[in-house]
Steps between C-alpha positions, in 0.01 A plus 500: 500500500549750215574861578358789300731667248630844593633773275859612542529833320779756519415863441868596483620224266409673168676819613801307626519307172494821296760662724731198473464482121570873478818461708612206285450709185686800642793273588481320165445159663312223319405739218437313177408776255659823381265762359671749271309827466581763239324828429635786286859388539479444877558135585507301825491136606298361788533155655188336636325170565291345224246368749434847646474666159279221363273514805448876471510560124317306230749639248794338679300184567440457126866571420634249753250224421570531126880522515711212382755323718745749642854508370634624831402531863316826438258602224482848351200715413529821298254787546501816295266797523505468880687762699767371736357687802152363428620140477696544825177623665309209346750252647479664842121478487485131402750409772356719779139581395581870536705769329525877531491699175443862404140593413590566137638144466176327605373497140829349379481234773148418384630465143784266605253298708282456192798422275630234740147384589545554873145516637594599857704801387236597247224500764720689746580770243136524396384544861766765564407690183135488609590642843711773340214593266250510786738721697534743207122506450448571871749787486323643194164469673632675813656774286175545308296520821738756650478709181119486513489605866737792428277612212189479720679698771584770245137512381372546860779680683285651780275252673442703817265765346271217385490362854421849635223545243349166600507598868329832423235324290441254782460785749247667273297180482463476878145579616447851646449367853833310490747628761775508237304723263425781748779678680445515872640737761712704262653211306633614164407338167853353478440308823171371360676378190765331715230328706334396175827341385533312827149369461 
């Protein structure tokens, strides 16, 4: 008798795989590529795994698939016009799926993502820029609304006299036989107006 197939799926495996690859890179274990980055005289070298770079960046995938047989155990890739700090952040992102950068570097991270053809980083930067823009627009809208309400408040500084005038007008509209309109037993006009307001 055949049994039905069942799905064995790990939710933690992708995260564990990334974490393990990240640790291997930090320790320099099993790394098979050195990326040399130079920008305006600042130069640094980063060791990494071809498979990780190729899986996350079409640029690196094309480089590695088109390279000839390696002379040594490790191949080298040279990048210029990429800042060292930005490439370090790029590497952290492709190995961990997250990286913390200053707000003013988001545009540069988007540029490096496009240069290295890293779709995940590009989409992440684009979404963050969209959120930042929406936040700024919301702040501007709130500021504009607060300015408008202050201007309206300055145009109508005293609202109470209008309310009093409306109460008096309402009292005058009451029919003559209304108990509010005619003072009874020595009630003063102010009391009548107060009763009119209550009504």
